[in-house]
Structures are given as C-alpha cells and as structure tokens.
N, C-alpha and C positions, 0 to 999 in steps of 0.2 A: 384956056377955054375948056379944054378937055377935062382938066382938073375940076373945074366948077361943076360940070355935068356929072362927073363921077361922085362928087360930093353930094349933089342933089339925089342921086340914086341911093347913096348910103342913107341919107335922111329918110327917104321914102321907105327903104327896107327896114330901117330902125323903127319908124312909126308903125309900119305894118307888123313888125315883130312884137311891138308893145301891145298893139290891138289884138293880135292873135293870142298873145299870152293872157291878156285880160279876158278874152272870150273863152279860152280854154279853162281858165280858173273859174269863171262863172258856170260853165257847163259841168265841171267836176263838182262844184258845190251843189248845183242842182241835182246831180246824180246822187250825191251823198244824202241830200234832204229827201229825195224820192225813195231811196233805199231805207232810210230811217222810218219813213211813213209806213212801210210794209213789214216792219219787224226787225230792222237792224241792218247794220253794214257787215257783210261777211268779213271775218277776220278781226273784228273788234268786239269781242265778248265783253259784256258788262258796261259798255259805253252808253247804250241806249236802254233804259229800264223797260221791263215788260209791263203788262197790265197790272193794276193794283189788285191786291187780294180781294176776294168777293166779300159781300156783307154776310153777316151771320147773326144768329141769336145765341147768346152765351149766358150761362148762369155764373154767379160768383162761386169761387171755390168753397166747398163745404166738406168737413171731415166726415168720412164714411166709416163708422166703427167696424162694420162687417160687410155690408154690400150696399149698392146704390142702384136706383133705376131712374133713367131719364125718360120721361114721358113727353111725347109730341102729339098734339091734337090739331087737326085741321079744322079751323073754325070758318074757313072761307067757302066759296061755292065751286072751286075747281080743284081737281086732284093735283098733288105736288110730289115730285120725286125728291126725297130728302136724304141727306147724309147726316146720321147721328153719330157723334164721337163722344166718348167719355175719355177725358184727358186728365192727367195729373200735372204737377209742376213741370215747367219747361215745354208745355204743349205736347208731352209724350202721350200718344194715343194708346189707351188700354184696350179699347174695342171699338168697332165701327159697325153700324147697321145701315144698309142702303135699302130704301123702301119707298114704294108709292103709297101715299096716304090719301084716301078719298075724303071728300067733304063729310064732316061730322064724325069721322073715324079717328082713332088714335093708335099709336104703337109705342113700344118702349124697348129700351136696351138695358139689361141688367149686367152689372159687373161685381164680382165678389172680390173686394179689396178693402184693406184697412189703411186708408190714406185720404188726403184731401183731394177731391175730384171736382171737375167742372163738366158740364154738358155743353157741347157746341154743335149747332145745327145750321146746315147750309142747304140750299135748294139747287136743283139742276138749272133753273132759270138764272140764278145768280143775281137776283134783284131784291130790293127792299120791298117792292110790291108783293112778291110771292111770300116773303117772310112775314108780312103783316097778316097773312092768313093762318099763321101757326102760333100755338101757345105751347111753351116749353116749361116743364117743371122737373126739377131734380129732387128726388127723395132719397134719404139715407136711413138705414135700418141697423138695429143690433139684433143679434139672435136671442138675447135674453128679454128685452123689453119691447121689441118691435120698432115702430116708427120713431126715429130719433131727430128728424128735422127735414126741412125742405127749403128750396130757394127757387124763385121764378127767373126765367131768362129775360134778357133785354136785348134789343137790337143794337148792333154796331155796324158802322158803315164799312169797316174793314176788319178782318180777323186774321190773326197770325196763322200761318199754315201749320198743319199738324206735323209732328215728328214721330215716326214709327219707333216702337221700342227696339232696342238693339238685339 
C-alpha cells in the first residue's frame, strides 16, 4: 500500500514538473518576443532586423564630365530638413549637404568630379509625404561647353545607405 501512494506522489510530481516546464517555456518565449519588440534580444546580434532604410528621391546615374550640381526645391507648404548626397557607384558619398529648405526655396550641392554620379535626397521626417514636397534635379556640366545634361529624381520606398569614401 505504501508503494502505491509513493507511486501516486511520483506521478503528481512528474505532472507538476511537466506543467512547470511548459509554463517556463511559454514565459521564456514571451520574454523573447517582448525583447524582440523593443529592438532585439541582447546577445543575439543580427537575429532580428532593424528598421528598413528610409524612403528617398534619387536620380539615375549620369556622367559628369567636369562637375555636377544637385538642386532641391521645396514645392510644398512646410519647411523640410533635407540631406542631399552626391554619390558615385557603390553608393560612395562624394559630398553631403544638410539644410532646412523653406517652402518655395531651393538649394544645391556642387561636386567637381569626372565620373557617373547620382543625387540622393532624404528628409528628417523619413516619410514619402515629406518627399512629395520636394523636386530634385541633377545637372552636369563641362568647362568647355557648359550644360551637358540633367536628370530628374524619382521617389523610392527604400534607398541603400550611403557609404563614406575611404
């Protein structure tokens, strides 16, 4: 008789152990999910991706014989803090301008380079709504004949991050 009661206690402890293990597993999973929601699990870099790159306006690459100017005009009704990058192949940033552009105003960034370049513009707001207020134009020039061509920017939902020159 004592053997039977010991056996019942074993079953009760075994069931309790299984339940406790299941509860512990659920709690740990919940903690992992909660940590993932706030930016990642410490000690597991690269496991949970960060936010996507911001939207931008980018021009197609165009060959600049001597120099190029990226013009940004604010055609909206609110001022915008913009980042203007002139990049070459591989998203290497040749130069950057950070500027607040008021409604109806424009600003530009000039780079003296003989290479194919693109103009990439982002806003501090990081939204396509803010980018819709901006018009972007990249002009290229030669020293001998002047204006050599231009290309207009178009909006992209995500842009590759810039790479600084080594």
